[in-house]
C-alpha positions in Angstrom: 0.0 0.0 0.0 2.8 2.4 0.9 4.5 1.8 -2.5 1.1 2.4 -4.2 0.7 5.8 -2.4 4.3 6.8 -3.4 3.6 6.0 -7.0 0.4 8.1 -6.9 2.2 11.0 -5.4 4.9 10.8 -8.0 2.2 10.9 -10.7 0.8 14.1 -9.2 4.0 16.0 -8.8 6.4 14.8 -11.5 6.3 14.0 -15.1 7.9 12.1 -18.0 11.7 11.8 -18.3 12.7 14.7 -20.5 14.6 17.9 -20.1 12.7 20.8 -18.5 11.1 23.0 -21.2 11.7 26.7 -21.7 9.0 28.9 -20.2 8.3 32.4 -21.5 6.4 34.6 -19.0 5.5 37.2 -21.6 4.0 34.6 -23.9 2.0 33.1 -20.9 0.6 36.5 -20.0 -0.4 37.2 -23.6 -2.2 33.8 -23.8 -4.1 34.6 -20.6 -5.1 38.1 -21.9 -6.3 36.5 -25.1 -8.8 34.2 -23.4 -12.5 35.0 -23.3 -13.6 36.9 -20.2 -17.1 35.5 -20.4 -15.9 31.9 -20.4 -15.9 32.0 -16.6 -19.7 31.6 -17.0 -19.4 28.7 -19.6 -20.4 25.1 -18.9 -17.6 23.3 -17.2 -18.6 19.7 -17.0 -17.7 17.1 -19.7 -19.9 14.3 -20.9 -18.1 11.9 -18.6 -19.2 14.1 -15.6 -15.8 15.4 -14.9 -15.0 19.2 -14.5 -12.7 21.4 -16.5 -11.7 25.0 -17.0 -13.6 26.3 -20.0 -11.3 29.2 -20.8 -7.8 27.6 -21.0 -7.0 23.9 -21.2 -4.7 22.5 -18.6 -1.4 21.7 -20.4 0.3 18.4 -20.6 3.5 18.9 -18.7 6.3 17.0 -20.3 9.7 17.3 -18.8 11.7 16.5 -15.7 11.4 18.6 -12.5 15.1 19.3 -11.8 15.2 21.2 -8.5 17.1 24.5 -8.5 20.3 24.7 -6.5 19.2 26.0 -3.1 21.9 28.6 -3.3 19.6 30.4 -5.8 17.3 31.2 -2.8 20.0 31.9 -0.2 19.8 35.7 -0.4 17.1 36.3 2.3 16.8 36.4 6.0 14.8 33.3 6.9 14.3 34.4 10.5 12.7 37.6 9.4 9.8 35.6 8.0 9.6 32.8 10.5 6.2 31.8 12.1 4.9 33.5 15.2 3.3 31.8 18.2 -0.5 32.2 18.4 -2.9 30.5 20.8 -5.9 32.0 18.9 -7.7 32.7 22.1 -9.2 35.8 20.6 -11.4 33.6 18.4 -13.8 33.3 21.3 -14.5 37.1 21.1 -17.3 37.6 18.6 -16.7 41.4 18.6 -13.1 41.0 17.4 -13.3 41.0 13.6 -10.0 39.7 12.3 -8.2 37.6 9.6 -5.6 35.1 11.0 -3.1 33.2 8.9 -2.4 29.7 10.1 -0.2 28.6 7.2 -0.6 27.4 3.6 -4.3 28.1 2.7 -5.6 28.0 6.2 -7.0 31.3 7.3 -9.5 32.1 10.1 -11.9 35.0 9.6 -14.0 36.5 12.4 -16.8 38.5 11.2 -20.5 39.1 12.0 -20.0 36.9 15.1 -19.0 34.0 12.9 -15.8 31.9 12.9 -14.9 31.0 9.3 -12.1 28.7 8.3 -10.7 28.3 4.8 -9.0 25.0 3.9 -8.0 24.1 7.5 -4.8 22.0 7.4 -3.6 21.1 10.8 -2.2 17.6 10.1 1.6 17.1 10.1 1.6 16.0 6.4 -0.3 16.1 3.1 -0.5 12.5 1.9 3.2 11.5 2.3 4.7 15.0 2.3 5.6 16.1 5.8 5.2 19.7 6.9 8.4 21.7 7.4 6.6 23.7 10.1 4.0 21.9 12.3 1.1 23.9 13.7 -0.2 22.8 17.1 -3.6 24.3 16.7 -5.8 24.7 19.8 -9.2 23.6 18.6 -10.6 24.4 22.1 -10.3 28.1 21.1 -12.8 27.5 18.3 -16.5 28.4 19.1 -19.2 25.9 18.3 -20.6 25.8 14.8 -17.8 27.3 12.8 -18.2 27.6 9.0 -15.6 25.7 7.0 -15.0 26.6 3.4 -13.1 24.1 1.2 -11.6 25.1 -2.2 -10.8 21.7 -3.6 -9.9 18.1 -2.8 -6.1 18.1 -2.8 -4.6 16.8 0.4 -3.0 20.1 1.4 -6.4 21.8 1.2 -8.8 19.0 2.2 -7.3 17.6 5.4 -9.3 14.7 6.9 -7.9 15.2 10.4 -8.9 18.9 10.4 -12.4 18.0 9.0 -13.0 15.5 11.8 -11.9 18.0 14.4 -14.3 20.5 12.9 -17.1 18.0 12.9 -16.7 17.7 16.7 -17.4 21.4 16.8 -20.7 20.9 14.8 -19.2 22.8 11.9 -21.1 23.8 8.8 -19.2 22.9 5.6 -19.4 24.6 2.2 -17.8 22.6 -0.5 -17.4 22.3 -4.3 -19.7 20.1 -6.4 -19.0 16.5 -6.0 -17.5 16.6 -2.4 -20.6 16.5 -0.2 -20.5 12.7 0.2 -16.9 12.9 1.5 -18.0 15.0 4.4 -21.3 13.2 5.2 -19.4 9.9 5.4 -17.2 11.4 8.0 -20.2 12.4 10.0 -20.8 16.0 9.0 -24.5 17.0 9.6 -24.7 20.2 7.6 -23.0 20.4 4.2 -23.7 22.7 1.3 -22.4 21.7 -2.1 -22.0 24.6 -4.6 -21.3 25.3 -8.3 -19.4 28.4 -9.5 -21.4 31.6 -8.9 -23.8 29.9 -6.5 -24.4 31.4 -3.1 -25.8 30.4 0.3 -26.8 32.6 3.2 -25.9 31.5 6.7 -27.0 33.9 9.4 -26.0 37.4 8.3 -23.2 36.2 6.0 -23.4 35.3 2.3 -21.0 32.8 0.8 -20.4 32.6 -3.0 -18.4 30.0 -4.7 -16.3 31.4 -7.6 -14.2 30.0 -10.5 -10.5 29.4 -10.1 -7.9 28.0 -12.5 -6.9 24.7 -11.0 -7.8 21.0 -11.0 -8.7 18.2 -8.6 -7.7 14.7 -7.8 -7.5 12.4 -4.8 -7.0 8.7 -4.2 -10.4 7.1 -4.8 -11.5 10.0 -7.0 -10.7 10.4 -10.7 -9.2 13.5 -12.0 -11.8 16.3 -12.3 -14.4 14.3 -10.4 -15.0 17.2 -8.0 -15.0 21.0 -8.7 -12.5 23.6 -7.4 -12.7 27.3 -6.8 -12.5 30.3 -4.5 -14.9 31.9 -2.1 -16.5 35.3 -1.5 -17.6 36.0 2.1 -20.0 38.9 2.3 -20.8 40.3 5.7 -19.8 43.6 7.5 -16.8 43.3 5.1 -16.3 41.5 1.8 -13.5 39.0 1.9 -12.3 37.0 -1.1 -10.4 33.7 -0.8 -8.8 32.5 -4.0 -8.1 28.9 -3.2 -5.5 27.4 -5.5 -5.4 29.2 -8.8 -3.1 30.1 -11.7 -3.5 33.6 -13.2 -6.6 33.9 -15.3 -9.1 36.5 -16.4 -11.6 35.3 -13.8 -9.9 37.7 -11.3 -10.8 40.6 -13.5 -14.5 39.5 -13.7 -14.7 38.9 -10.0 -13.3 42.4 -9.5 -15.9 43.8 -11.9 -18.8 42.2 -10.0 -17.8 42.6 -6.4 -16.5 45.4 -4.1 -13.7 43.5 -2.2 -12.3 44.8 1.0 -9.8 42.0 1.6 -8.5 39.5 -1.0 -6.6 36.5 0.4 -4.7 35.3 -2.6 -2.5 32.2 -3.1 1.2 32.9 -3.9 3.4 29.9 -3.3 4.5 26.6 -4.8 5.3 28.5 -8.0 8.8 27.2 -8.9 9.7 25.8 -11.4 7.4 28.0 -13.5 7.2 25.8 -16.5 5.5 23.2 -14.2 3.5 25.4 -11.8 2.4 28.4 -13.9 -1.1 27.0 -14.8 -2.1 26.2 -11.3 -0.3 28.7 -8.9 0.6 32.4 -8.9 4.0 33.8 -8.6 4.7 37.1 -6.8 4.2 39.3 -9.9 0.9 37.5 -10.7 -0.2 38.0 -7.0 0.1 41.7 -7.5 -1.5 41.6 -10.9 -4.4 39.5 -9.6 -4.9 41.9 -6.6 -5.1 44.8 -9.1 -7.6 42.9 -11.3 -9.7 42.2 -8.2 -9.6 45.9 -7.2 -9.0 44.7 -3.6 -8.5 47.4 -1.0 -6.1 45.1 0.9 -4.4 42.0 -0.6 -3.2 39.2 1.8 -0.8 36.5 0.4 -1.2 32.8 1.5 -0.2 29.3 0.3 3.3 29.3 1.8 5.1 28.9 5.1 4.5 25.3 6.4 4.9 22.7 3.7 7.3 22.4 0.7 5.6 21.5 -2.6 8.0 23.3 -4.9 11.5 24.6 -5.3 11.3 27.9 -3.4 11.8 27.8 0.4 8.8 27.9 2.7 8.7 31.7 3.3 10.5 32.9 0.2 7.2 34.4 -1.2 7.2 36.9 1.7 10.8 38.0 0.8 9.9 38.4 -2.9 6.8 40.4 -1.9 9.0 42.8 0.1 11.4 43.2 -2.8 8.5 43.9 -5.2 7.1 46.5 -2.9 10.6 48.1 -2.6 10.5 48.4 -6.4 6.8 49.6 -6.4 6.3 51.4 -3.1 2.8 52.5 -4.0 1.7 48.8 -3.4 2.6 48.9 0.3 -0.6 50.6 1.5 -2.8 47.9 -0.1 -0.7 44.8 0.9 -0.6 43.1 4.2 1.8 40.2 4.2 1.2 38.1 7.3 3.6 35.6 8.7 2.2 32.3 9.8 0.6 32.9 13.2 -0.1 36.6 12.5 -3.4 38.3 12.2 -4.9 41.6 11.3 -7.9 43.3 12.8 -10.6 44.4 10.3 
């Protein structure tokens, strides 16, 4: 069984034996710009009942992932971006509106008296990949009946241990199409399954599932069997969570439709670019996406605790700082949180 799991993992994160192909950032950006903006509303299920991105086909990645020499990333102060301790005791205070960063895509939003989790990931590993930084999360700090938003079924975003812990808190789960049964089998009592652009009202907060440029697969599920996407959370503030996504024109359309106060955008697991560009944003694309979204404040995520690519765990924070040094006007609308940090809304 262990060998089988290793083989599955290799099929997810590697490809055929061939030299790594060249990758042209300018050509990639032009192809994105040439895609049809309205395709984010197009049908996105094939005749075999699997999902796809209707605006740009996911490429077949042929080449060998040859990791960069770590010296290429040795020019930054690791300690400056290291995680901070947080007991999350303030989560019990329903009057303290905040956004907390717990590493990777795990954020905790307090708003309108609700405690809202995105992609909670508190296991020590994703499938067979161990975390570089382990988070000892205190679930006792979580009020009863939190709302849990899941972006897609990859192991670093849909973590069974965390789901089970949330079920003990009588959590309400909002999930993409095709994933409801996964949660009900684990004992979840209240699960809402949404397609892109669909919404559900829970108390005084509205949750809308939005397109993202990614994919899905999990052992026991075929590729594309379940949908993927991001979430818009509308209460006293409007908070957008991108989930996993490559750069696509959907950010522009979301920005056209919604007035976003805070945009939590994935930026991490982006090296090597020839392999990762379709599914994950690099730092320049993070800023481009935040501009497309017209977000008042952009918050990066998808880094800090588990290594799924070449760049070091906290390297995106360093690159964000360097980008802001080059374009200082971006500083006032960017809040780069270290793992364990939070901001008050």
